[in-house]
C-alpha positions in Angstrom: 16.9 7.8 18.0 13.3 7.5 18.9 11.7 4.1 19.3 10.7 2.3 16.2 7.0 2.4 15.3 5.3 -0.9 15.7 2.3 0.1 13.7 1.6 3.0 11.4 -1.2 5.4 12.3 -3.2 7.8 10.2 -1.4 10.8 11.7 2.0 9.2 10.8 0.8 8.8 7.2 -0.3 12.5 7.1 3.1 13.5 8.4 4.8 11.4 5.7 2.7 12.8 2.9 3.2 16.4 4.0 7.0 15.7 4.2 7.0 14.1 0.8 5.2 17.1 -0.6 7.6 19.6 1.0 10.7 17.9 -0.3 9.4 17.1 -3.8 7.2 20.1 -4.4 4.6 17.7 -5.6 1.1 17.9 -4.2 -0.5 14.7 -5.5 0.5 11.2 -4.8 -0.7 7.6 -5.1 -0.2 5.3 -2.0 -0.1 1.5 -2.5 0.5 -1.2 0.1 -0.6 -1.4 3.7 -0.4 2.3 4.2 -3.3 2.8 1.7 -5.4 0.3 3.7 -4.7 2.1 6.9 -5.4 5.5 5.4 -8.8 4.3 4.0 -9.9 2.2 6.9 -12.0 3.1 9.9 -11.5 -0.2 11.8 -8.4 -2.2 11.0 -7.1 -5.1 13.1 -3.8 -4.1 14.7 -1.8 -6.9 13.1 -2.7 -5.4 9.7 -1.2 -2.1 10.7 2.3 -3.5 11.5 4.4 -1.6 9.1 6.8 1.3 9.4 6.4 2.6 5.8 4.2 3.9 3.2 4.8 3.2 -0.5 4.1 6.3 -2.7 4.7 7.8 -6.0 4.0 11.3 -7.3 1.0 11.7 -9.6 0.9 13.7 -12.8 4.6 14.3 -13.3 7.1 13.3 -16.0 9.8 11.7 -14.0 8.2 9.5 -11.3 11.5 7.7 -10.7 13.5 10.8 -10.0 10.9 12.0 -7.4 10.8 8.5 -5.9 14.6 8.5 -5.5 14.4 11.9 -3.8 11.7 10.5 -1.4 13.9 7.5 -0.6 17.0 9.6 0.0 15.4 12.2 2.3 12.5 10.4 4.2 13.3 6.8 3.3 14.4 3.8 5.3 17.5 4.6 7.4 17.2 8.4 6.8 17.4 11.0 9.5 13.6 11.3 9.3 13.3 7.5 9.9 15.7 7.7 12.8 13.8 10.6 14.3 10.2 9.3 13.9 10.5 5.5 13.5 8.6 5.4 10.1 9.5 6.3 6.6 8.3 6.7 3.0 9.4 4.4 0.2 9.3 6.0 -3.3 8.0 3.5 -5.8 7.1 3.4 -9.5 3.7 3.5 -11.1 3.8 -0.2 -11.9 5.4 -1.4 -8.6 2.0 -2.6 -7.3 0.1 -4.9 -9.7 -3.3 -3.3 -9.5 -6.3 -4.0 -11.7 -6.5 -1.6 -14.6 -9.7 0.0 -13.3 -8.4 0.5 -9.7 -8.9 4.3 -9.9 -12.6 3.9 -10.2 -12.6 2.6 -6.6 -9.8 4.7 -5.2 -10.4 7.1 -2.3 -8.8 10.5 -2.3 -7.2 11.5 1.0 -7.0 15.3 1.3 -4.7 17.1 3.7 -5.3 20.9 3.9 -2.8 22.5 6.2 -0.1 23.7 6.1 -0.2 22.9 2.4 -2.8 21.1 0.2 -1.8 17.5 -0.5 -3.9 14.8 -2.1 -3.3 11.1 -2.2 -5.1 8.4 -4.1 -5.6 5.2 -2.0 -6.7 2.1 -4.0 -9.5 0.0 -2.6 -8.5 -2.7 0.0 -9.3 -5.7 -2.3 -7.1 -4.0 -5.0 -4.2 -3.7 -2.5 -4.8 -7.3 -1.5 -4.6 -8.4 -5.1 -1.3 -6.6 -5.5 -0.1 -8.4 -2.3 -1.1 -11.7 -3.9 0.9 -10.8 -6.9 4.0 -10.1 -4.8 3.4 -13.2 -2.6 6.3 -12.6 -0.2 5.9 -14.2 3.2 4.9 -10.9 4.8 2.2 -10.5 2.1 0.9 -14.0 2.6 0.6 -13.4 6.4 -1.1 -10.1 5.8 -3.5 -11.6 3.3 -4.5 -14.5 5.7 -5.1 -12.0 8.5 -7.1 -9.7 6.3 -9.2 -12.6 5.0 -9.9 -13.9 8.5 -10.8 -10.4 9.7 -13.2 -10.0 6.8 -11.7 -6.8 5.3 -11.0 -8.5 2.0 -13.0 -10.8 -0.2 -11.4 -13.6 -2.3 -14.5 -13.6 -4.6 -14.0 -9.9 -5.3 -10.2 -10.4 -5.8 -10.9 -13.3 -8.1 -13.3 -11.2 -10.2 -10.6 -8.6 -10.7 -7.7 -11.0 -11.3 -8.1 -10.8 -15.1 -7.9 -7.0 -15.0 -4.2 -6.9 -14.1 -2.0 -5.9 -17.0 1.4 -5.5 -15.5 4.7 -7.0 -16.5 5.5 -7.6 -12.8 2.4 -9.7 -12.3 2.4 -13.5 -12.4 0.3 -15.2 -15.1 -3.4 -15.1 -14.3 -3.4 -18.9 -13.7 -0.7 -18.6 -11.1 -2.5 -15.7 -9.4 -5.7 -17.8 -9.3 -3.7 -20.7 -7.8 -2.4 -18.3 -5.1 -5.9 -17.2 -4.3 -7.0 -20.8 -4.0 -4.1 -21.4 -1.6 -5.1 -18.4 0.4 -8.7 -19.7 0.6 -7.6 -23.1 1.8 -5.2 -21.6 4.4 -8.0 -19.5 5.9 -10.4 -22.4 6.3 -11.1 -23.4 10.0 -9.5 -26.6 11.1 -11.5 -29.6 10.1 -13.5 -27.8 7.4 
């Protein structure tokens, strides 16, 4: 087994996307989570790149769940692929990440050309951050604090988009706004 990746790099993401395309015969995906921020970003603090996975789903197909299950089974966590390379893809659903309804207007398309054409939509960083605020796991809160302190996300932008989330997995808007306020106070310098 090769060593575990401590941070995901853009070339790892490209490898995962090409592998997902090869096993699923799909050529278009959406990536949510930290991987999308890494794929979009030019300069990202190293602590925000600490992940071994990308979260993806196939775009424009009838059975997203079936393809996501195939991704998990072949290049997912604990797979031979994961053991060999130290990173993996997690197949998710279209509503797994609680994104604002208009997220596609801000998404960036990642295009890979060779050996086969693969495209991947990557939501804007504040949209990903908002989805992390909806999930609110400890790892999400730590990521959000670091992203806020490094200046790659804006609580004002996130707050403006909070009302645009229409997802049964999302907390009520009032709870989401409470979480953003908690994040704001946790990122204030001591004594402020």
